KOLFI-255905 format. One line per field, with one value per residue: residue number from 1; x negated, y, z of N, C-alpha, C in turn; residue in one letter. Coordinates in pm, whole numbers, plus 50000, padded with zeros to 5 digits. Layout:
<vexlums>
n = NUM ...
n_px = X ...
n_py = Y ...
n_pz = Z ...
ca_px = X ...
ca_py = Y ...
ca_pz = Z ...
c_px = X ...
c_py = Y ...
c_pz = Z ...
res = A ...
</vexlums>
This chain:
<vexlums>
n = 1 2 3 4 5 6 7 8 9 10 11 12 13 14 15 16 17 18 19 20 21 22 23 24 25 26 27 28 29 30 31 32 33 34 35 36 37 38 39 40 41 42 43 44 45 46 47 48 49 50 51 52 53 54 55 56 57 58 59 60 61 62 63 64 65 66 67 68 69 70 71 72 73 74 75 76 77 78 79 80 81 82 83 84 85 86 87 88 89 90 91 92 93 94 95 96 97 98 99 100 101 102 103 104 105 106 107 108 109 110 111 112 113 114 115 116 117 118 119 120 121 122 123 124 125 126 127 128 129 130 131 132 133 134 135 136 137 138 139 140 141 142 143 144 145
n_px = 98155 97976 97862 97702 97523 97396 97272 97099 96942 96827 96677 96499 96353 96243 96076 95897 95785 95661 95479 95312 95219 95069 94875 94763 94749 94840 95082 95154 95031 95168 95436 95396 95327 95566 95733 95607 95661 95940 95970 95839 96004 96207 96129 96168 96171 96053 96118 96261 96284 96455 96419 96495 96254 96081 95974 95962 95785 95838 95699 95726 95483 95425 95539 95741 95593 95509 95397 95354 95403 95390 95554 95566 95780 95780 95562 95340 95101 94847 94873 95142 95272 95205 95351 95612 95604 95551 95790 95971 95865 95911 96180 96161 95992 96157 96376 96252 96173 96421 96482 96332 96061 95726 95470 95334 95169 94941 94731 94462 94248 93905 93798 94025 94105 94091 94300 94532 94473 94515 94800 94881 94736 94853 95086 94983 94860 94619 94289 94109 93830 93848 93847 93977 94147 93982 93739 93681 93610 93840 94069 94256 94553 94729 94999 95145 95479
n_py = 69969 69758 69733 69964 69907 69679 69793 69969 69786 69651 69860 69910 69669 69688 69915 69818 69603 69737 69895 69704 69553 69744 69778 69517 69392 69142 68901 68689 68763 68996 68909 68765 68976 69121 68932 68917 69178 69159 68982 69127 69354 69245 69249 69412 69766 69808 69939 69998 70284 70424 70665 70838 70784 70676 70454 70419 70256 70223 70191 70140 70253 70321 70498 70749 70757 70678 70464 70510 70408 70468 70375 70407 70402 70293 70315 70508 70778 70858 71127 71185 71009 71128 71365 71269 71165 71401 71533 71382 71356 71580 71537 71290 71360 71547 71382 71194 71365 71438 71201 71210 71154 71217 71198 71106 70876 70750 70510 70480 70313 70409 70470 70553 70789 71050 71040 71095 71311 71592 71630 71543 71709 71946 71938 71973 71751 71592 71445 71143 70933 70585 70229 69931 69622 69435 69549 69734 70052 70319 70592 70780 70956 71198 71359 71590 71623
n_pz = 80426 80476 80229 80204 80410 80308 80083 80212 80356 80143 80030 80239 80243 79989 80017 80212 80066 79848 79992 80126 79909 79780 79973 80016 79765 79695 79662 79837 80082 80121 80157 80392 80566 80569 80688 80936 81033 81048 81259 81458 81501 81645 81901 82217 82219 81973 81664 81337 81139 80886 80641 80369 80125 80301 80553 80888 81142 81473 81789 82127 82342 82596 82890 82772 82537 82203 81941 81598 81259 80914 80616 80272 79999 79652 79366 79416 79399 79645 79706 79635 79807 80048 80020 80036 80295 80434 80393 80545 80803 80987 81068 81198 81413 81546 81614 81785 81987 82091 82211 82430 82401 82459 82359 82052 81837 81588 81429 81200 80965 80968 80714 80580 80679 80560 80380 80523 80675 80607 80601 80859 81027 80960 81104 81348 81466 81663 81658 81733 81766 81765 81840 81692 81786 81673 81693 81496 81349 81392 81342 81561 81536 81707 81881 82104 82179
ca_px = 98040 97880 97790 97596 97424 97318 97188 96994 96853 96751 96580 96396 96268 96170 95971 95795 95717 95572 95372 95216 95154 94967 94770 94697 94736 94862 95222 95161 94999 95278 95549 95357 95334 95709 95783 95552 95740 96074 95959 95795 96115 96294 96078 96221 96082 96000 96229 96236 96366 96451 96454 96456 96160 95986 96016 95875 95792 95815 95675 95704 95348 95418 95644 95750 95487 95533 95307 95433 95336 95477 95544 95632 95819 95743 95422 95301 94964 94837 94925 95289 95313 95194 95463 95729 95584 95564 95932 96046 95801 95977 96300 96117 95943 96274 96453 96177 96178 96555 96479 96240 95924 95634 95347 95341 95037 94920 94589 94429 94106 93817 93783 94152 94133 94111 94430 94639 94417 94577 94940 94897 94683 94953 95181 94901 94810 94477 94228 94011 93772 93878 93824 94093 94123 93871 93620 93657 93635 93965 94096 94389 94615 94829 95060 95240 95601
ca_py = 69990 69649 69761 70061 69836 69594 69882 70018 69673 69628 69969 69887 69561 69742 70002 69731 69529 69832 69935 69595 69518 69847 69755 69386 69351 68997 68877 68602 68843 69092 68838 68737 69101 69152 68837 68961 69294 69112 68926 69235 69443 69175 69280 69537 69881 69819 69968 70056 70400 70449 70801 70862 70684 70643 70364 70433 70157 70290 70093 70204 70221 70358 70592 70869 70751 70582 70449 70504 70382 70503 70303 70486 70319 70333 70301 70648 70816 70900 71264 71179 70945 71230 71458 71200 71162 71539 71566 71306 71363 71671 71474 71189 71430 71603 71270 71140 71465 71424 71078 71241 71112 71329 71179 71007 70857 70645 70485 70441 70279 70526 70503 70606 70911 71165 71027 71150 71423 71721 71637 71531 71830 72051 71929 71992 71627 71593 71317 71083 70809 70468 70101 69843 69497 69365 69634 69813 70194 70377 70727 70798 71086 71205 71490 71609 71683
ca_pz = 80514 80456 80105 80236 80490 80216 80004 80301 80382 80019 80018 80341 80192 79874 80069 80274 79961 79779 80084 80151 79782 79759 80071 80004 79624 79695 79696 79954 80201 80134 80217 80531 80641 80587 80789 81064 81077 81083 81395 81547 81537 81739 82034 82274 82204 81837 81574 81206 81109 80742 80605 80231 80071 80407 80659 81004 81247 81602 81894 82256 82389 82737 82929 82688 82436 82096 81827 81475 81132 80803 80489 80169 79886 79517 79325 79413 79436 79785 79715 79632 79933 80152 80004 80092 80440 80482 80388 80646 80934 81082 81122 81294 81532 81615 81672 81899 82094 82151 82291 82540 82375 82484 82281 81944 81777 81490 81402 81062 80949 80951 80572 80528 80755 80471 80314 80608 80751 80575 80643 81004 81091 80936 81216 81467 81524 81698 81623 81822 81714 81849 81772 81704 81860 81607 81712 81375 81375 81348 81387 81617 81520 81813 81902 82213 82122
c_px = 97935 97798 97675 97486 97335 97225 97071 96893 96766 96642 96466 96299 96183 96052 95859 95716 95617 95452 95267 95149 95043 94848 94692 94672 94758 95004 95237 95134 95110 95397 95519 95369 95480 95770 95733 95633 95880 96075 95926 95913 96221 96252 96144 96120 96020 96117 96179 96333 96347 96500 96404 96370 96059 96052 95914 95894 95750 95802 95647 95569 95330 95532 95634 95644 95521 95420 95396 95343 95437 95448 95625 95658 95772 95596 95368 95153 94964 94895 95078 95343 95309 95308 95591 95721 95605 95711 96008 95990 95869 96103 96264 96072 96061 96356 96383 96179 96313 96562 96379 96101 95836 95507 95373 95204 95042 94770 94573 94282 94025 93805 93911 94189 94168 94246 94539 94598 94494 94718 94955 94842 94777 95054 95109 94868 94663 94421 94129 93959 93797 93835 93949 94054 94007 93741 93584 93691 93766 93972 94239 94431 94726 94878 95151 95362 95697
c_py = 69882 69673 69859 69994 69750 69678 69932 69907 69644 69734 69952 69779 69607 69830 69917 69656 69619 69867 69824 69546 69617 69822 69627 69340 69200 68970 68791 68678 68945 69027 68806 68862 69140 69059 68876 69079 69253 69052 69036 69321 69373 69202 69408 69650 69896 69832 70019 70172 70433 70590 70829 70750 70637 70552 70378 70313 70228 70182 70168 70157 70252 70452 70719 70872 70643 70582 70443 70472 70409 70417 70383 70397 70375 70313 70442 70667 70853 71040 71264 71110 71047 71331 71398 71198 71300 71581 71502 71320 71460 71611 71369 71255 71484 71493 71212 71237 71458 71302 71089 71179 71234 71321 71074 70998 70747 70626 70441 70402 70405 70567 70557 70740 71029 71162 71099 71277 71553 71730 71631 71652 71949 72055 71934 71861 71646 71456 71273 70956 70697 70343 70015 69716 69417 69443 69714 69959 70242 70521 70729 70941 71093 71349 71485 71679 71726
c_pz = 80494 80330 80128 80317 80402 80130 80087 80330 80260 80002 80117 80295 80075 79919 80130 80166 79888 79866 80099 80022 79752 79852 80043 79861 79607 79745 79822 80083 80228 80202 80363 80618 80668 80693 80929 81119 81120 81224 81496 81592 81623 81883 82087 82254 82067 81741 81440 81188 80962 80714 80464 80176 80174 80509 80771 81095 81374 81707 82025 82310 82537 82768 82845 82577 82332 81995 81705 81357 81022 80682 80388 80049 79753 79490 79303 79443 79584 79803 79719 79757 80046 80142 80060 80244 80500 80488 80505 80788 81031 81146 81226 81425 81614 81683 81794 82017 82167 82242 82407 82525 82390 82400 82174 81880 81672 81475 81257 81057 80919 80804 80508 80592 80664 80401 80391 80681 80730 80630 80794 81078 81069 81050 81351 81541 81553 81663 81730 81758 81815 81774 81791 81779 81802 81613 81586 81404 81313 81395 81439 81591 81626 81830 82024 82154 82232
res = M A E A D N K D Q H K I L E I M F D H F M D Q Y K D K G K T I S A I R Y L A E K V K E P G C K L I H S G E V L F M I N V A G T H M V E F H A M V G G K L T D E K K N K E L E K E L P T L I A D L K K M Q V K L M F T T V P K N K E K T F D T I L K K Y K F K T S N V T N Q D K K P Q V A F Y I A I
</vexlums>
């Protein structure tokens, strides 16, 4: 059992490394982001869920409401990342529904909206323009489940 756990932990780190390297293009920033996530998941209500090539970070945002973010492993094009996400998203939605989650959402920078638009709208996610803590424009994708 410990062997499987080590393999899973290695895969999780690999997915995070690939995701943040793709985002930041800098090893130092990537390591910092992984360390940040390691601290973040120690908080109550914040968990990592690994499914295939996708790692979801789930954070309780309120009663029956969660924020989620997806990280996809490998050096894939946006199209292939979306295919991986599309494959794993139904399982995440079903699992969250079993846990009595009623609303799930994610936010992305306004300039990245088109990357996720097709897949999230396929699952009937709605959108809303919002701003983040730094007052930068973002798009919230949300769904009642």
